[in-house]
C-alpha positions as CSV (number, residue, x, y, z in Angstrom):
1,M,-78.4,78.9,7.7
2,E,-78.5,81.5,4.9
3,I,-77.9,80.0,1.4
4,K,-77.4,82.4,-1.4
5,V,-78.1,81.2,-4.9
6,N,-76.5,82.5,-8.1
7,F,-77.9,81.8,-11.6
8,L,-75.2,80.4,-13.9
9,D,-75.3,79.4,-17.6
10,N,-78.3,77.5,-19.0
11,L,-80.0,75.7,-16.0
12,R,-76.9,75.5,-13.8
13,L,-77.2,77.1,-10.3
14,E,-74.7,77.8,-7.6
15,A,-75.5,77.8,-3.9
16,K,-73.1,79.4,-1.5
17,F,-73.1,78.9,2.3
18,D,-70.5,78.9,5.0
19,D,-67.2,78.3,3.1
20,F,-68.8,76.0,0.6
21,T,-70.1,76.2,-3.0
22,V,-72.5,73.6,-4.4
23,V,-73.4,73.6,-8.1
24,A,-76.6,72.0,-9.4
25,D,-77.8,71.2,-12.9
26,Q,-80.6,69.3,-14.6
27,P,-80.3,66.1,-16.8
28,I,-80.0,66.6,-20.5
29,R,-83.5,65.2,-20.9
30,Y,-84.8,68.2,-18.9
31,K,-82.8,70.6,-21.1
32,G,-79.9,70.8,-18.7
33,D,-76.3,69.9,-19.4
34,G,-76.1,67.0,-16.9
35,S,-72.9,68.6,-15.4
36,A,-74.0,68.2,-11.8
37,P,-76.7,66.6,-9.6
38,S,-80.1,68.2,-9.6
39,P,-81.4,70.0,-6.5
40,F,-83.7,67.1,-5.8
41,D,-80.8,64.6,-6.1
42,Y,-78.9,66.6,-3.4
43,F,-82.0,66.4,-1.2
44,L,-82.2,62.7,-1.5
45,A,-78.4,62.4,-0.8
46,S,-78.7,64.6,2.2
47,S,-81.1,62.1,3.9
48,A,-78.8,59.1,3.3
49,L,-75.7,61.1,4.4
50,C,-77.4,62.3,7.5
51,A,-78.4,58.7,8.4
52,A,-74.8,57.6,7.8
53,Y,-73.5,60.4,10.0
54,F,-75.6,59.3,13.0
55,V,-74.3,55.7,12.5
56,K,-70.8,57.0,12.4
57,V,-71.3,59.0,15.6
58,Y,-72.8,56.1,17.4
59,C,-70.0,53.7,16.4
60,K,-67.2,56.2,17.0
61,A,-68.4,56.7,20.6
62,R,-68.2,53.0,21.2
63,D,-65.1,52.2,19.3
64,I,-67.1,50.1,16.7
65,P,-65.3,50.0,13.3
66,T,-67.4,51.1,10.4
67,E,-65.3,49.6,7.6
68,D,-67.8,46.7,7.3
69,I,-71.0,48.6,7.7
70,R,-72.9,49.5,4.5
71,L,-75.9,51.8,4.1
72,S,-78.1,52.6,1.2
73,Q,-81.3,54.5,0.6
74,N,-84.0,54.1,-2.1
75,N,-86.9,56.4,-2.6
76,I,-90.1,54.5,-3.6
77,I,-92.5,56.7,-5.5
78,D,-96.3,56.4,-5.4
79,P,-97.3,56.0,-9.1
80,E,-100.5,58.0,-8.5
81,N,-98.8,60.9,-6.5
82,R,-95.1,61.5,-7.2
83,Y,-94.9,63.7,-4.1
84,N,-95.8,60.8,-1.9
85,Q,-92.6,58.9,-1.4
86,T,-91.2,56.3,1.0
87,F,-87.5,56.6,1.9
88,Q,-86.2,53.0,2.4
89,I,-83.0,53.0,4.3
90,N,-81.1,49.7,4.6
91,V,-78.1,49.1,6.7
92,E,-75.9,46.1,6.5
93,L,-74.2,45.2,9.8
94,P,-71.4,42.6,10.3
95,E,-72.1,39.6,12.5
96,Y,-69.7,40.7,15.2
97,I,-71.9,43.7,16.2
98,S,-74.0,42.8,19.2
99,E,-77.8,42.8,19.3
100,K,-77.7,45.8,21.7
101,D,-75.5,47.8,19.3
102,R,-77.6,46.8,16.3
103,Q,-80.7,48.3,18.0
104,G,-78.6,51.3,19.0
105,I,-77.5,51.9,15.4
106,L,-81.1,51.7,14.2
107,R,-82.2,54.2,16.9
108,S,-79.3,56.5,15.9
109,I,-80.6,56.5,12.3
110,D,-84.0,57.3,13.6
111,R,-82.5,60.5,15.0
112,C,-81.4,61.8,11.5
113,T,-82.1,65.5,11.4
114,V,-83.1,65.5,7.7
115,K,-85.6,62.8,8.4
116,K,-87.1,64.6,11.4
117,V,-87.4,67.9,9.6
118,V,-89.2,66.1,6.7
119,Q,-91.5,64.2,9.0
120,Q,-92.3,67.4,10.9
121,G,-93.3,69.1,7.7
122,P,-91.3,72.3,7.2
123,E,-93.2,75.5,6.6
124,F,-92.2,77.6,3.5
125,N,-92.6,81.4,3.6
126,I,-92.0,82.9,0.1
127,E,-91.9,86.6,-0.4
128,T,-90.1,89.4,-2.3
129,V,-87.7,91.7,-0.4
130,A,-86.1,95.0,-1.4
131,D,-82.6,93.9,-0.2
132,L,-81.5,90.4,0.6
133,D,-78.7,91.7,2.8
134,A,-80.9,93.9,5.0
135,G,-82.8,93.2,8.2
136,A,-82.6,90.6,10.9
137,S,-83.6,87.0,10.4
138,L,-85.0,85.9,13.8
139,M,-88.2,84.3,12.6
140,A,-89.3,81.2,14.4
141,M,-86.5,81.3,16.9
142,A,-88.9,81.5,19.7
143,Q,-92.6,81.4,19.1
144,T,-93.5,83.8,21.9
145,D,-97.0,85.1,22.7
146,A,-97.0,88.9,22.0
147,E,-99.2,89.4,25.0
148,A,-97.1,87.3,27.4
149,K,-95.0,88.8,30.1
150,T,-92.5,86.2,31.3
151,T,-90.3,87.5,34.1
152,I,-87.3,85.6,35.4
153,L,-84.7,86.3,38.1
154,G,-81.8,88.4,36.9
155,K,-83.8,90.3,34.2
156,D,-85.2,93.7,34.6
157,L,-87.7,93.3,31.8
158,P,-89.9,90.4,30.7
159,L,-88.3,87.9,28.3
160,E,-90.6,88.8,25.4
161,E,-89.8,92.5,25.7
162,T,-86.1,91.8,26.0
163,I,-86.1,89.6,22.9
164,A,-88.0,92.3,20.9
165,N,-85.7,95.1,22.0
166,M,-82.5,93.2,21.2
167,S,-83.8,91.8,17.9
168,G,-84.8,95.3,16.8
169,L,-81.4,96.7,17.7
170,L,-79.6,94.1,15.6
171,A,-82.0,94.7,12.7
172,D,-81.2,98.4,12.9
173,L,-77.5,97.6,12.6
174,G,-78.2,95.6,9.4
175,M,-77.3,92.3,11.1
176,K,-79.1,89.2,9.8
177,I,-79.2,86.9,12.8
178,E,-80.1,83.2,12.4
179,A,-80.5,80.3,14.8
180,A,-78.0,77.6,13.7
181,S,-79.1,75.0,16.2
182,W,-81.2,74.4,19.3
183,R,-80.6,71.8,21.9
184,N,-82.9,70.5,24.7
185,I,-81.6,67.1,25.7
186,V,-82.9,67.2,29.3
187,P,-85.8,69.0,30.9
188,G,-85.2,72.6,31.9
189,V,-82.0,73.0,29.9
190,W,-82.0,74.8,26.6
191,S,-79.1,76.0,24.5
192,L,-78.9,77.9,21.2
193,H,-76.2,78.6,18.7
194,L,-76.8,82.0,17.2
195,R,-74.8,83.6,14.3
196,D,-74.6,86.4,11.8
197,A,-76.0,84.9,8.5
198,A,-73.5,86.9,6.5
199,S,-70.4,86.2,8.7
200,H,-70.5,82.9,10.6
201,M,-67.5,83.8,12.6
202,C,-69.7,86.2,14.5
203,F,-71.6,83.7,16.7
204,T,-72.7,83.2,20.3
205,N,-74.1,80.4,22.4
206,G,-77.1,81.1,24.7
207,K,-78.4,78.9,27.6
208,G,-81.4,78.9,29.8
209,A,-84.2,77.0,31.5
210,T,-86.5,77.7,28.6
211,K,-86.1,78.4,24.9
212,E,-87.0,82.1,25.5
213,S,-84.4,82.5,28.2
214,A,-81.8,80.7,26.0
215,L,-82.7,83.1,23.1
216,C,-82.3,86.1,25.5
217,S,-78.9,84.8,26.6
218,A,-77.7,84.3,23.0
219,L,-79.0,87.7,21.9
220,G,-77.5,89.4,24.9
221,E,-74.1,87.8,24.3
222,F,-74.2,88.7,20.6
223,I,-74.9,92.4,21.5
224,E,-72.2,92.4,24.2
225,R,-69.6,91.0,21.9
226,A,-70.5,93.4,19.1
227,S,-70.5,96.3,21.5
228,C,-67.1,95.3,22.9
229,N,-65.7,94.3,19.4
230,F,-64.9,90.9,20.7
231,F,-66.0,89.1,17.4
232,Y,-63.0,90.9,15.8
233,N,-60.4,90.3,18.6
234,D,-57.0,89.6,17.1
235,Q,-58.2,90.0,13.5
236,Y,-56.7,92.4,10.9
237,F,-59.1,95.2,10.0
238,G,-57.3,96.0,6.7
239,E,-55.7,99.2,5.5
240,E,-58.9,101.2,5.1
241,L,-60.0,100.8,8.7
242,A,-56.4,101.0,10.0
243,N,-56.2,104.6,8.7
244,A,-59.8,105.7,9.4
245,E,-60.7,108.6,11.7
246,F,-61.0,106.0,14.5
247,V,-60.3,102.2,14.5
248,H,-62.2,100.9,17.5
249,Y,-64.3,103.6,19.1
250,P,-64.7,107.4,18.5
251,T,-63.5,107.9,22.1
252,E,-60.2,106.1,21.6
253,R,-56.9,108.0,22.0
254,W,-53.6,107.3,20.2
255,F,-50.3,107.5,22.0
256,P,-47.3,107.9,19.6
257,L,-44.3,105.7,20.3
258,T,-41.4,107.3,22.0
259,E,-37.8,107.3,20.6
260,D,-36.6,104.9,23.3
261,D,-39.7,102.7,23.0
262,S,-40.6,103.4,26.7
263,L,-44.3,103.5,27.7
264,P,-45.8,106.8,26.7
265,E,-47.1,109.1,29.5
266,G,-50.8,108.8,30.2
267,L,-51.2,105.1,29.6
268,L,-52.7,103.1,32.5
269,D,-52.2,104.3,36.1
270,D,-49.7,103.3,38.8
271,Y,-51.8,100.6,40.2
272,C,-52.1,98.9,36.7
273,L,-48.4,99.5,35.8
274,D,-47.4,97.6,39.0
275,I,-49.5,94.7,37.9
276,F,-48.8,94.6,34.1
277,D,-45.2,95.8,34.2
278,P,-43.7,94.8,37.5
279,E,-40.1,94.5,36.1
280,Q,-40.3,97.6,33.9
281,E,-39.8,95.4,30.8
282,L,-42.9,96.4,28.9
283,Q,-42.2,98.6,25.8
284,G,-44.5,100.8,23.8
285,S,-44.1,98.6,20.7
286,H,-45.5,95.7,22.7
287,L,-48.8,97.5,22.8
288,I,-49.4,98.2,19.1
289,D,-52.9,96.8,18.4
290,T,-53.1,93.8,16.2
291,N,-56.3,95.0,14.4
292,S,-54.8,98.0,12.8
293,G,-51.1,97.2,12.9
294,N,-50.6,100.9,12.4
295,I,-47.1,101.4,14.0
296,E,-46.8,105.0,12.7
297,R,-50.0,105.9,14.5
298,G,-48.9,104.5,17.8
299,I,-50.8,102.8,20.6
300,C,-54.6,102.8,20.5
301,A,-56.1,103.1,24.0
302,I,-59.7,103.0,25.2
303,P,-60.9,105.1,28.2
304,Y,-62.1,103.2,31.3
305,V,-63.4,104.8,34.4
306,R,-61.7,103.8,37.7
307,Q,-64.7,103.0,40.0
308,S,-63.0,104.0,43.2
309,D,-62.8,107.7,42.2
310,Q,-64.4,108.0,38.8
311,E,-61.1,109.0,37.1
312,T,-60.5,108.1,33.5
313,V,-57.7,105.6,32.8
314,Y,-56.5,104.7,29.2
315,F,-56.1,101.0,28.6
316,P,-54.2,99.9,25.4
317,S,-56.6,97.8,23.3
318,N,-53.7,95.4,22.8
319,L,-53.5,94.7,26.5
320,I,-57.2,94.0,26.8
321,E,-57.4,91.7,23.8
322,N,-54.2,89.8,25.0
323,L,-55.0,89.3,28.6
324,F,-58.8,89.5,29.2
325,L,-60.4,87.9,26.2
326,S,-64.2,87.9,26.7
327,N,-64.1,88.0,30.5
328,G,-66.2,90.7,32.2
329,M,-68.4,92.0,29.4
330,S,-72.1,92.0,29.2
331,A,-75.3,93.7,27.8
332,G,-78.5,94.1,29.7
333,N,-81.9,95.8,29.8
334,T,-80.4,98.3,32.1
335,L,-76.8,99.2,32.9
336,P,-77.0,97.8,36.5
337,E,-78.3,94.5,35.1
338,A,-75.3,94.4,32.7
339,M,-72.9,95.2,35.5
340,V,-74.3,92.4,37.7
341,Q,-73.8,89.9,34.8
342,C,-70.2,91.2,34.2
343,L,-69.3,90.9,37.9
344,S,-70.9,87.5,38.2
345,E,-68.9,86.2,35.3
346,I,-65.7,87.6,36.8
347,F,-66.4,85.9,40.1
348,E,-67.4,82.7,38.4
349,R,-64.1,82.4,36.5
350,A,-61.8,83.7,39.3
351,V,-63.3,81.4,41.9
352,K,-63.3,78.5,39.5
353,K,-59.6,79.0,38.8
354,Q,-58.8,79.2,42.5
355,I,-60.8,76.0,43.2
356,I,-59.2,74.0,40.4
357,E,-55.6,75.2,40.9
358,Q,-55.6,74.8,44.7
359,E,-57.5,71.5,44.4
360,I,-60.1,72.7,46.9
361,V,-62.7,70.2,48.0
362,L,-66.2,71.7,47.9
363,P,-69.2,70.7,50.0
364,D,-72.1,68.9,48.5
365,V,-75.5,70.7,48.3
366,P,-77.9,68.7,50.5
367,M,-80.8,67.0,48.7
368,S,-83.2,69.0,50.9
369,V,-81.9,72.2,49.4
370,L,-82.0,70.9,45.8
371,E,-85.6,69.9,46.3
372,Q,-86.4,73.6,46.7
373,Y,-85.7,73.9,43.0
374,P,-87.8,71.2,41.3
375,S,-87.1,72.2,37.7
376,I,-83.3,72.1,38.2
377,L,-83.6,68.8,40.1
378,E,-85.6,67.3,37.2
379,G,-82.8,68.2,34.8
380,I,-80.2,66.6,37.1
381,K,-82.2,63.4,37.5
382,S,-82.7,63.2,33.7
383,L,-78.9,63.2,33.3
384,E,-78.5,60.5,35.9
385,D,-81.3,58.4,34.2
386,N,-79.2,58.7,31.0
387,G,-76.2,57.2,32.8
388,F,-74.3,60.3,33.9
389,P,-73.9,60.7,37.7
390,V,-74.0,64.3,38.8
391,V,-72.6,66.0,41.9
392,V,-73.8,69.5,42.9
393,K,-71.5,71.6,45.1
394,D,-71.4,74.9,46.8
395,A,-68.5,76.9,45.3
396,S,-69.0,80.0,47.5
397,L,-66.0,79.1,49.6
398,G,-67.9,79.4,52.8
399,G,-70.3,82.1,51.6
400,Q,-67.7,84.5,50.3
401,F,-68.7,84.4,46.6
402,P,-72.0,83.9,44.7
403,V,-70.7,80.8,42.8
404,M,-72.1,77.2,42.4
405,N,-70.9,74.1,40.7
406,V,-72.4,71.1,38.9
407,T,-70.0,68.3,37.9
408,L,-70.9,65.5,35.6
409,M,-69.2,62.1,35.4
410,N,-69.2,59.8,32.4
411,P,-68.7,56.2,33.6
412,R,-68.4,55.0,29.9
413,T,-65.1,57.0,29.4
414,G,-64.1,57.9,33.0
415,G,-64.2,61.6,32.1
416,V,-65.6,64.4,34.2
417,F,-66.9,67.9,33.4
418,A,-67.0,70.6,36.0
419,S,-69.4,73.5,35.3
420,F,-69.6,76.7,37.4
421,G,-72.2,79.4,37.5
422,A,-72.5,82.7,39.4
423,H,-75.1,85.2,40.3
424,P,-76.3,87.0,43.5
425,S,-79.2,84.6,43.5
426,F,-78.4,81.0,44.7
427,E,-81.1,79.6,42.4
428,V,-79.9,81.5,39.3
429,A,-76.2,80.5,40.0
430,L,-77.3,76.9,40.3
431,E,-79.4,77.0,37.2
432,R,-76.5,78.6,35.2
433,S,-74.1,75.8,36.4
434,L,-76.5,73.2,35.0
435,T,-77.3,75.0,31.7
436,E,-73.6,75.8,31.1
437,L,-72.8,72.1,31.6
438,L,-75.0,71.2,28.6
439,Q,-74.7,74.3,26.4
440,G,-74.4,73.2,22.8
441,R,-73.7,69.6,23.8
442,S,-75.3,66.3,22.9
443,F,-75.0,63.1,25.0
444,E,-72.4,61.9,22.4
445,G,-70.4,65.1,23.0
446,L,-70.0,64.1,26.7
447,N,-67.8,61.2,25.6
448,D,-64.9,63.7,24.9
449,I,-64.6,65.2,28.3
450,P,-61.2,64.6,30.0
451,L,-60.3,62.3,32.8
452,P,-59.5,63.6,36.3
453,T,-56.0,63.3,37.6
454,F,-53.9,63.2,40.8
455,N,-51.1,65.1,38.9
456,S,-51.1,68.5,40.5
457,F,-48.8,69.9,37.9
458,A,-51.3,69.1,35.1
459,V,-54.1,70.8,37.1
460,Q,-52.1,73.9,37.9
461,E,-50.6,74.3,34.4
462,P,-51.6,77.8,33.1
463,N,-53.1,76.4,29.8
464,N,-55.4,74.2,31.8
465,F,-57.2,77.3,33.1
466,V,-57.4,78.6,29.6
467,E,-59.1,75.4,28.5
468,H,-61.5,75.7,31.4
469,F,-62.2,79.3,30.3
470,I,-62.8,78.5,26.7
471,D,-65.2,75.6,27.1
472,S,-64.6,74.0,30.5
473,T,-62.8,71.1,29.0
474,G,-59.7,71.3,31.2
475,V,-58.8,68.7,33.7
476,I,-59.7,68.7,37.4
477,S,-58.1,66.9,40.4
478,W,-59.5,63.6,41.7
479,K,-59.2,65.4,45.1
480,F,-62.3,67.4,44.0
481,F,-64.4,64.3,44.7
482,S,-63.2,63.7,48.2
483,A,-66.0,63.4,50.8
484,K,-63.9,65.6,53.2
485,A,-64.8,69.1,52.2
486,D,-62.5,72.1,52.9
487,Y,-65.6,74.3,53.6
488,E,-68.9,73.9,55.2
489,F,-72.0,74.1,53.0
490,C,-73.6,77.6,53.0
491,Q,-77.0,78.4,51.4
492,W,-75.8,81.9,50.7
493,D,-77.9,84.8,49.3
494,F,-76.5,88.0,47.8
495,S,-79.8,88.9,46.0
496,G,-81.8,92.1,46.2
497,T,-82.7,94.8,43.7
498,T,-80.5,94.9,40.7
499,E,-78.8,98.0,42.1
500,E,-78.3,96.3,45.4
501,E,-76.8,93.3,43.7
502,R,-74.4,95.4,41.7
503,D,-73.3,97.3,44.9
504,G,-72.9,94.1,46.8
505,L,-70.7,92.5,44.2
506,M,-68.6,95.7,43.9
507,G,-68.3,95.6,47.7
508,I,-66.7,92.1,47.6
509,L,-64.0,93.4,45.2
510,E,-63.5,96.5,47.3
511,D,-63.0,94.4,50.4
512,M,-60.4,92.3,48.5
513,G,-58.5,95.5,47.8
514,K,-59.1,95.3,44.0
515,E,-59.4,98.3,41.7
516,V,-62.2,98.1,39.2
517,Y,-62.3,99.8,35.8
518,M,-65.4,100.0,33.6
519,A,-66.2,101.2,30.1
520,V,-69.8,101.7,28.9
521,F,-70.4,100.9,25.3
522,D,-73.8,102.2,24.4
523,D,-73.0,103.6,21.0
524,L,-74.9,100.7,19.3
525,G,-78.0,101.5,21.3
526,A,-77.6,98.8,24.0
527,N,-76.8,98.9,27.7
528,A,-73.4,97.2,27.3
529,C,-70.3,97.5,29.4
530,R,-66.9,95.9,30.1
531,I,-65.3,95.6,33.5
532,L,-61.6,94.9,34.1
533,V,-60.3,93.9,37.5
534,P,-56.5,93.8,37.2
535,D,-54.8,90.9,38.9
536,Y,-58.1,89.1,39.2
537,S,-60.1,88.9,35.9
538,E,-57.2,88.2,33.4
539,V,-57.3,85.0,31.5
540,Y,-53.6,85.1,30.4
541,P,-50.6,86.2,32.5
542,A,-49.3,89.7,32.1
543,D,-45.9,88.6,30.8
544,D,-47.7,87.4,27.6
545,L,-47.6,91.0,26.6
546,I,-43.8,90.6,26.3
547,W,-43.4,86.9,25.4
548,D,-46.6,85.9,23.5
549,N,-48.3,89.0,22.3
550,T,-50.8,88.7,19.4
551,N,-49.1,91.6,17.7
552,K,-46.2,89.4,16.7
553,A,-48.5,89.2,13.7
554,L,-46.9,92.5,12.6
555,L,-43.5,90.7,12.1
556,F,-45.0,88.4,9.5
557,R,-48.4,89.6,8.2
558,E,-47.4,91.8,5.2
559,D,-44.7,89.4,3.9
560,I,-46.9,86.3,4.2
561,L,-49.9,88.0,2.4
562,N,-47.5,89.2,-0.3
563,I,-45.4,86.0,-0.4
564,H,-45.7,85.5,-4.1
565,K,-44.2,88.9,-4.8
566,L,-41.1,88.6,-2.5
567,D,-37.7,88.4,-3.9
568,Y,-34.9,86.0,-2.7
569,E,-33.6,88.4,-0.1
570,A,-37.1,89.1,1.3
571,L,-37.9,85.4,1.5
572,E,-34.6,84.8,3.3
573,A,-35.5,87.5,5.8
574,L,-39.0,86.1,6.4
575,L,-37.5,82.6,7.0
576,E,-35.0,84.0,9.4
577,R,-37.7,85.8,11.4
578,L,-39.8,82.7,11.6
579,E,-36.8,80.6,12.9
580,E,-35.7,83.3,15.3
581,S,-39.2,83.7,16.7
582,E,-39.1,80.0,17.9
583,L,-42.8,79.7,17.0
584,D,-44.3,76.3,17.3
585,D,-44.4,74.6,13.9
586,Y,-48.0,73.7,14.5
587,T,-49.1,77.4,15.0
588,D,-51.6,78.0,12.2
589,I,-50.9,80.9,10.0
590,R,-54.4,82.4,10.2
591,T,-54.0,82.7,14.0
592,L,-50.4,84.0,13.6
593,I,-51.3,86.9,11.3
594,G,-54.9,87.5,12.3
595,V,-56.4,86.7,8.9
596,E,-59.2,84.2,8.3
597,F,-58.8,81.9,5.3
598,D,-61.3,79.3,4.0
599,E,-60.5,76.3,6.1
600,N,-60.9,74.0,3.1
601,T,-58.0,75.5,1.2
602,P,-54.2,75.2,1.6
603,W,-54.1,78.7,3.1
604,G,-56.7,77.6,5.7
605,Q,-54.6,74.5,6.6
606,L,-51.2,76.2,6.5
607,D,-49.1,76.2,9.6
608,V,-45.7,77.6,10.5
609,G,-44.0,74.3,9.8
610,E,-45.4,74.0,6.3
611,L,-44.6,77.6,5.5
612,K,-41.0,77.1,6.5
613,L,-41.0,74.0,4.3
614,M,-42.3,76.0,1.3
615,L,-39.6,78.7,2.0
616,Y,-36.9,76.1,2.1
617,L,-38.1,74.9,-1.3
618,A,-38.4,78.4,-2.8
619,L,-34.8,79.2,-1.6
620,G,-33.4,75.9,-2.9
621,M,-32.5,74.7,0.6
622,H,-33.0,71.0,-0.2
623,E,-31.4,69.4,2.9
624,E,-33.5,71.6,5.2
625,A,-36.6,71.0,3.1
626,K,-36.1,67.2,3.3
627,D,-35.9,67.3,7.1
628,Q,-39.0,69.6,7.3
629,V,-41.1,67.5,4.9
630,E,-40.3,64.3,6.9
631,A,-41.5,66.1,10.1
632,F,-44.6,67.3,8.2
633,L,-45.5,63.8,7.0
634,S,-45.0,62.3,10.5
635,F,-47.0,64.8,12.5
636,N,-49.1,67.1,10.4
637,N,-52.9,66.6,10.0
638,N,-53.3,68.3,6.7
639,T,-55.6,66.9,3.9
640,V,-54.9,63.6,2.2
641,E,-54.3,65.5,-1.1
642,R,-51.7,67.7,0.6
643,G,-50.1,64.7,2.3
644,L,-49.7,62.9,-1.1
645,F,-48.1,66.0,-2.6
646,Y,-45.5,66.1,0.1
647,Q,-44.9,62.4,-0.2
648,A,-44.0,63.1,-3.8
649,V,-41.8,66.1,-2.8
650,L,-39.9,63.9,-0.3
651,A,-39.3,61.3,-3.1
652,V,-38.0,63.9,-5.5
653,L,-35.8,65.5,-2.8
654,E,-34.3,62.1,-1.9
655,I,-33.5,61.5,-5.6
656,T,-32.1,65.1,-6.1
657,L,-29.8,64.8,-3.0
658,D,-28.4,61.4,-4.1
659,D,-25.6,61.9,-6.6
660,E,-26.1,58.3,-7.9
661,L,-29.7,58.8,-8.8
662,A,-31.2,60.7,-11.8
663,L,-34.7,62.1,-11.6
664,E,-35.6,61.4,-15.2
665,D,-35.3,57.7,-14.4
666,F,-38.2,57.9,-11.9
667,V,-40.5,60.5,-13.4
668,A,-42.7,58.0,-15.3
669,N,-43.5,55.8,-12.4
670,L,-43.8,58.7,-10.0
671,S,-46.3,60.2,-12.4
672,R,-48.3,56.9,-12.4
673,M,-48.3,57.0,-8.6
674,F,-49.1,60.6,-8.0
675,G,-50.5,61.9,-11.3
676,E,-48.8,64.0,-14.0
677,E,-50.2,67.3,-12.8
678,V,-49.0,66.8,-9.2
679,M,-45.6,65.7,-10.4
680,Q,-45.2,68.7,-12.6
681,N,-45.8,70.9,-9.6
682,V,-43.6,68.8,-7.3
683,I,-40.7,68.9,-9.7
684,G,-41.2,72.6,-10.2
685,S,-41.3,73.2,-6.4
686,V,-38.0,71.4,-5.9
687,A,-36.4,73.1,-8.9
688,G,-37.7,76.5,-7.7
689,S,-39.8,77.3,-10.8
690,V,-43.1,76.7,-8.8
691,K,-43.3,78.6,-5.6
692,F,-45.8,78.1,-2.8
693,Y,-47.9,75.6,-4.6
694,G,-51.6,75.7,-3.6
695,L,-51.4,79.2,-2.0
696,T,-53.5,81.5,-4.1
697,P,-52.0,85.0,-4.4
698,T,-53.4,87.7,-2.1
699,N,-52.1,90.9,-0.6
700,M,-52.6,93.4,2.2
701,K,-56.0,94.4,0.7
702,L,-57.1,90.8,1.4
703,E,-58.1,90.2,-2.2
704,G,-59.8,86.8,-2.7
705,L,-60.2,86.1,1.0
706,D,-64.0,86.0,1.1
707,R,-64.2,84.6,4.7
708,H,-62.1,87.4,6.1
709,Q,-63.8,90.0,3.9
710,K,-67.2,88.9,5.3
711,L,-65.9,89.4,8.9
712,I,-64.6,92.9,8.0
713,E,-68.0,93.8,6.3
714,S,-69.7,92.8,9.6
715,Y,-67.4,95.1,11.5
716,K,-67.9,98.0,9.1
717,K,-71.6,98.0,9.9
718,L,-70.7,98.7,13.6
719,H,-68.0,101.1,12.6
720,A,-70.3,103.1,10.4
721,H,-73.0,103.2,13.1
722,R,-70.6,104.5,15.7
723,A,-69.3,107.2,13.3
724,K,-72.9,108.3,12.6
725,Q,-73.7,108.5,16.3
726,A,-70.5,110.5,16.9
727,G,-71.1,112.8,13.9
728,I,-68.0,111.6,12.2
729,S,-67.8,111.5,8.4
730,L,-66.1,108.4,7.0
731,A,-66.0,109.7,3.4
């Protein structure tokens, strides 16, 4: 994690990281002002807080209340060496906690991350640099031997060379990449959370049998997502980029809207139109991209090559971002390697969807076969030794597809987690199923997996597949665990040279009668591509382009960002659009308009329901505001502070709407309850003199929105590099 420090007045310091700011000072006796804890005080507190966190996690997983648990820490200083200190952590446990759980709580404290880092003895590297914002920060992610040449199945270059190449590419782009966390909870299963130090929304998760392969996976995914602009999917780019020479890629083409809003000529081909617009309901305005929101410019489309005849077909960027999400994109040492990964991912998700929705019973992989892969079997046995039964299944549907499955059961909660992996190699597909299962997860995290069901409607519900796509936490059918399989086990093998594997996977799609479209994105210096297989690799249904398109943001974005400047009529119009849209009240505003707010602010917590409530207050619609605030208090999970504010609002609305009550009779005691400052803002909100309390003013230039600005600055690095490669001046 990158922490940037600013020097304030006197000895005060300000540390900024993620969306947080921490201020430190020194005691008056050390010439400070005593306005904040010292840096060392924060260090001591971090140890105690970390210990308490692990106690909380242990108790929460076992439904043990923590109200009666107390924890304290003292640091005992050696009088002859003040740097030699003992941290004494005491925990007071109520009598009703069993001896087993008492020992479990102590063991959980022993896992405290701060404690382990201190005990390990961190190494400090201190040096001057020309520019804090330049260069990649991949130090110590994988301590690889420079002379080593580790080759693994599925990679055309040794891991060490792959890591060096990808790290260098990101450094050239000015990306500072950091490892946020590593996990290795069972043998042969590593995972890594990697992110841009300057914009934490740009992150990836890698997995592999070793830390080097996990790092390769995370770096490859980072480059693929940067190359395909996926980090910025659905996000508003701002006015500058929306009007730049190009918005997404130098090769993009803009199609002006027609007078009757029909689809412009030249978009898609007949094959795609039959799939994406079978009822001829799709209009040009449905395809304005969310990122630019530039209606005057028209529809931004990206060229893809139809693989059956190498003809270029233009796909609206809006269609891709709405329907395909991250499915079918990859980066590799070579283009064929990237294509194999793309196609494997497409098969993994499509076959997984078919198996789950049709409640197909898969055959178990015989133990005699698993024993051929001892490192994988060791990881599976480790899971079972930790109390998690595992079933390993052949998901190839009788040898048709290169897909495997590993499913974990949690007897403690009754939950199950089905993980799928695909690759032309049986071994690689099996390994990916296992590493995907534990990617970024702790044993405690396995307590949150859902229970299986016999309810076929729940399994087949479209959003269930979306949950499986995002993090595999959707539900599966109990029928999945039947001993009566629908297919015979097949120890399949689609492997060969990388080119042979690519051709074999393409051949499967050809035999299925599918058209395949591919775009190569090598303008950042990587072998990256994206493959679309219409009517097969979509995540969302095609009618979402009409009924649930992300570019509905264009109906609301400008007015919401300028909400403090809107007059009465404009506020009325905004409220009317929100009500007519029939948006769920729990839709958060940052998702609706494609703008990232600091999650710890009222903007970051704001949803459609609360916005409508604020509009009712601003418009003096007290009856409607009362109904809305009651709903908010009943169902909203906003902050405690925000909840108390609306409790006070409800009280004032009740008084205001009752002809027999006078507000001045209640102000004194309401102020004692909620505080004078809060009550001034509550009374002002109901009277209409205070509008949109808590929402700091911003505008279409995104002023004051640091989190979103960091994301845009990240994108501008890619945009500038592409412009330079294409010989385009951005001045």
